[in-house]
C-alpha positions in Angstrom: -30.8 56.4 -155.7 -29.7 60.1 -154.2 -27.1 59.6 -151.5 -27.3 61.5 -148.5 -25.3 62.3 -145.4 -25.8 62.9 -141.5 -23.3 63.7 -138.9 -23.4 65.1 -135.3 -21.8 68.2 -135.1 -20.3 69.7 -132.2 -17.5 71.8 -131.4 -14.9 69.5 -132.3 -15.4 68.3 -135.5 -15.4 69.1 -139.5 -16.8 72.8 -139.5 -20.5 72.7 -141.6 -19.1 75.1 -144.2 -16.3 72.5 -145.2 -18.8 69.5 -144.5 -21.5 71.2 -146.8 -18.6 71.9 -149.4 -17.4 68.6 -149.4 -20.2 67.5 -149.6 -21.7 69.2 -152.7 -18.4 69.1 -155.1 -18.7 65.6 -154.4 -21.9 64.6 -156.1 -24.0 64.4 -152.1 -27.4 64.3 -152.0 -27.9 66.2 -149.2 -27.1 67.0 -145.5 -28.6 66.5 -142.0 -28.3 67.0 -138.2 -29.4 65.6 -135.2 -30.8 67.8 -132.6 -30.4 68.0 -128.5 -30.2 70.5 -126.9 -28.5 69.1 -123.6 -27.6 66.2 -121.7 -28.0 65.6 -118.1 -25.4 64.7 -116.4 -28.4 63.1 -113.8 -29.9 60.3 -116.4 -31.7 57.9 -116.4 -32.6 57.1 -119.4 -30.8 54.3 -121.3 -28.5 54.8 -124.5 -30.8 53.2 -126.7 -27.5 51.9 -129.2 -26.4 50.3 -125.3 -23.6 50.9 -124.1 -22.1 55.0 -122.6 -23.7 57.2 -124.0 -21.5 58.8 -126.7 -19.6 61.7 -126.0 -20.6 64.3 -129.4 -24.7 63.4 -127.9 -23.6 66.2 -125.4 -21.8 69.0 -127.8 -24.5 68.8 -130.9 -24.2 71.9 -132.6 -27.8 73.7 -133.1 -29.0 72.3 -136.7 -30.9 75.2 -137.8 -27.5 77.2 -137.0 -25.5 75.2 -138.8 -27.8 74.6 -142.0 -28.0 78.4 -142.7 -23.4 78.2 -143.0 -24.2 75.1 -144.8 -27.2 76.4 -147.1 -24.7 80.2 -147.2 -22.2 78.3 -149.1 -23.8 75.3 -151.5 -26.5 76.3 -154.2 -27.5 71.9 -154.5 -27.0 70.2 -151.9 -30.6 69.6 -149.5 -31.3 70.1 -146.1 -32.2 68.7 -143.1 -32.9 68.1 -139.5 -32.9 63.7 -138.6 -34.4 64.6 -136.4 -36.4 67.6 -134.9 -37.4 67.5 -131.5 -40.5 69.7 -132.1 -41.7 69.0 -128.4 -38.8 71.2 -127.2 -39.7 73.8 -129.3 -41.8 76.6 -129.6 -44.4 76.1 -132.0 -44.2 79.7 -133.4 -41.0 80.3 -133.1 -39.8 77.3 -135.6 -42.0 77.8 -137.6 -39.9 81.0 -138.7 -36.8 78.6 -138.0 -38.1 76.3 -140.7 -39.8 78.7 -143.0 -36.3 80.6 -143.0 -33.9 78.2 -143.8 -36.6 76.6 -146.1 -36.8 80.1 -147.6 -33.2 81.2 -148.3 -31.8 77.8 -148.9 -34.5 77.8 -151.4 -37.0 75.3 -150.5 -33.7 72.5 -150.0 -35.3 72.1 -146.4 -36.5 68.3 -145.2 -38.0 68.8 -141.5 -37.1 65.0 -140.2 -39.2 65.3 -136.8 -38.8 62.8 -134.2 -40.5 61.9 -130.5 -37.5 61.2 -128.9 -36.1 59.2 -126.9 -34.2 60.8 -123.3 -36.7 61.9 -120.8 -34.6 63.8 -118.8 -33.5 66.5 -121.6 -38.0 66.9 -122.3 -39.1 67.1 -118.6 -36.0 70.3 -118.7 -38.2 71.7 -122.1 -41.2 70.7 -119.2 -42.6 68.1 -122.3 -45.0 65.2 -120.4 -43.7 62.3 -121.4 -46.7 59.7 -121.6 -48.0 62.7 -124.4 -45.2 64.1 -125.6 -46.3 62.0 -129.3 -50.1 64.5 -128.9 -47.9 67.5 -128.2 -46.0 66.6 -131.2 -49.3 66.2 -133.6 -50.1 69.3 -132.1 -47.1 71.2 -133.0 -46.9 70.7 -136.4 -50.5 71.4 -136.6 -50.2 74.6 -135.0 -47.1 74.7 -137.2 -49.3 74.3 -141.0 -51.4 76.6 -140.0 -48.7 79.4 -140.3 -47.0 78.2 -143.2 -50.8 78.7 -145.1 -50.8 80.8 -147.4 -53.8 82.2 -146.2 -54.2 83.7 -142.6 -55.4 80.6 -140.6 -56.1 80.6 -137.1 -55.6 77.0 -135.1 -57.0 76.1 -131.8 -55.5 73.2 -129.9 -55.0 70.9 -127.2 -52.0 72.2 -126.4 -51.4 75.8 -127.9 -52.9 77.4 -130.5 -52.3 80.2 -132.4 -54.2 83.4 -134.0 -54.4 83.9 -137.8 -51.6 85.7 -138.5 -49.9 87.6 -141.1 -46.3 85.0 -140.7 -43.6 85.2 -143.6 -41.9 84.0 -145.0 -43.4 80.6 -146.2 -41.8 77.3 -147.7 -41.1 76.7 -150.7 -42.5 73.4 -151.4 -46.7 73.6 -152.2 -48.6 71.8 -150.3 -49.0 67.9 -150.6 -52.9 66.8 -149.5 -52.7 67.5 -146.2 -49.0 68.1 -145.6 -47.9 72.1 -145.9 -44.8 73.2 -145.2 -41.0 71.7 -146.1 -40.7 67.5 -146.9 -41.7 66.4 -144.3 -40.1 63.0 -142.4 -40.5 61.5 -139.0 -38.6 58.8 -137.8 -39.0 56.3 -134.8 -39.4 52.9 -134.7 -42.5 50.7 -136.9 -45.9 50.5 -135.4 -49.4 51.7 -136.4 -49.4 54.7 -133.7 -46.1 55.7 -136.0 -47.4 55.3 -139.1 -50.3 56.6 -138.1 -48.9 59.3 -138.2 -46.7 59.2 -140.6 -49.5 59.0 -143.3 -52.2 61.8 -141.6 -49.4 64.2 -141.8 -46.0 64.4 -143.4 -43.9 62.5 -146.5 -42.8 59.4 -145.3 -40.8 58.1 -142.7 -36.6 58.0 -141.3 -36.7 54.3 -140.4 -33.2 54.5 -138.2 -30.6 51.7 -140.4 -33.0 50.6 -142.3 -33.5 47.0 -140.9 -36.6 45.1 -141.7 -37.4 47.4 -144.2 -39.4 44.2 -145.7 -41.5 43.4 -143.1 -42.6 47.2 -142.1 -42.5 48.1 -145.5 -45.9 47.3 -146.8 -47.5 48.2 -143.5 -46.7 51.4 -144.1 -47.7 51.6 -147.4 -50.8 49.9 -146.0 -51.0 52.7 -144.0 -50.6 55.3 -146.1 -52.5 54.1 -148.5 -56.0 53.3 -146.0 -55.4 57.3 -145.0 -56.1 58.2 -149.0 -52.9 59.3 -149.6 -51.5 58.7 -153.2 -49.2 55.6 -153.0 -46.6 57.5 -155.8 -46.4 60.0 -153.3 -44.8 58.2 -149.8 -41.4 58.1 -148.7 -39.2 56.0 -147.2 -34.9 57.7 -146.1 -32.8 55.1 -144.4 -31.3 56.7 -142.5 -27.8 56.9 -140.3 -27.1 53.9 -142.3 -23.3 51.9 -142.4 -24.0 51.1 -145.9 -22.9 47.9 -147.9 -23.9 47.7 -151.7 -25.7 44.2 -150.2 -27.6 47.0 -148.2 -28.4 49.9 -150.6 -29.7 47.0 -153.9 -32.0 45.9 -151.4 -33.3 49.5 -150.9 -33.5 50.3 -154.0 -35.3 46.6 -154.7 -38.0 48.7 -152.2 -38.4 51.7 -154.3 -36.1 53.9 -152.2 -35.1 56.4 -153.7 -32.5 58.4 -151.2 -30.2 56.8 -148.0 -28.4 58.7 -146.1 -25.5 57.3 -144.3 -23.5 57.8 -141.1 -20.4 60.3 -141.1 -18.1 59.5 -137.7 -18.4 62.7 -135.6 -14.7 63.1 -136.6 -12.5 66.2 -137.5 -11.7 67.3 -140.9 -9.3 64.6 -142.3 -10.8 61.7 -140.8 -14.7 63.0 -142.6 -13.0 62.9 -145.8 -12.2 59.7 -145.9 -15.0 58.4 -145.0 -16.2 60.0 -148.0 -13.5 59.6 -149.8 -15.1 56.0 -148.9 -18.1 56.6 -149.3 -17.5 58.0 -153.3 -18.0 54.3 -154.6 -21.4 54.3 -154.0 -22.5 57.6 -156.0 
C-alpha cells in the first residue's frame, strides 16, 4: 500500500520545499494539499467537524504554488490536491494550472476535487450553493475539452470554450471518459457522488475512511453500471489517522493508497510525526 500524506501548509508551518524533500527521502508516496482561498469572518456555516474552525483554514497556502515548489525539489513524490474547489476557479485558468503542474512534474499530479462546505467562501466567488455540483461538473467538462489531444469546443450550461490550442497537455492518456490527470472526487458517500465519480473521475477520496465496508460495494456497483472497468476504480482514504488494524482493513478492501494526516505545525513537530508514520511504510 502506498502511504501518502496531507497537511494544511500555511505561513506558520514547515515549508513545502522542506516537507517534500523529507517525504521523498523517507519513502512516502505523495503529498496532497487542501485549498481555501479565504475564510469570511462573518461565518454562518458551521465547521463540519464541530467546534471552532481551526486557525489553519484561514492561512492555507495556494496549493498549486506550493506543489510547484514541491515538484521542483523531488523526482518521485506524487503531488495532489485534496481538494481543489473547482467552482471557485475560472476553468480556463485552472485547466492551464493543472496541465502545467502535471507537465512540469512528469505526470505526478493528482487532481482531487470537491464541492466544498463553506457557503460564505463560495458566495464570494459568485457560486450559487444549490447548483454547485452541476457547476463543478460543467467546469470539469470544459477543462477536459482543453486537455483533449485535438482542439475541442465545449458548450455547457454555465460556460463554454471555443476549439482552442491549449498546451501543455496533462501527461496521462485518456481513461474511458476521463481526460487529464488522475482525478479523484472527495465527499460523503451517496448516489449523487458515486454517479459523478463513475461519470468523469478515476475514483474517490473519502475523508477519514470511515464506513468503507458498506460504501465501497455501492460505489463499485455505480461504477460498473456506468460501463467502467472494475479494475480501474481507485478508492483513496484521505486525512487518515492510522493504526495497523485500519490499514489492514483497507488492504482487505483492495485499497492501494492511503493519505495520512499531518499536523499543521512547524518542521520539528511534523518530522516527529513522520518518524512515527515510518512504521507503516
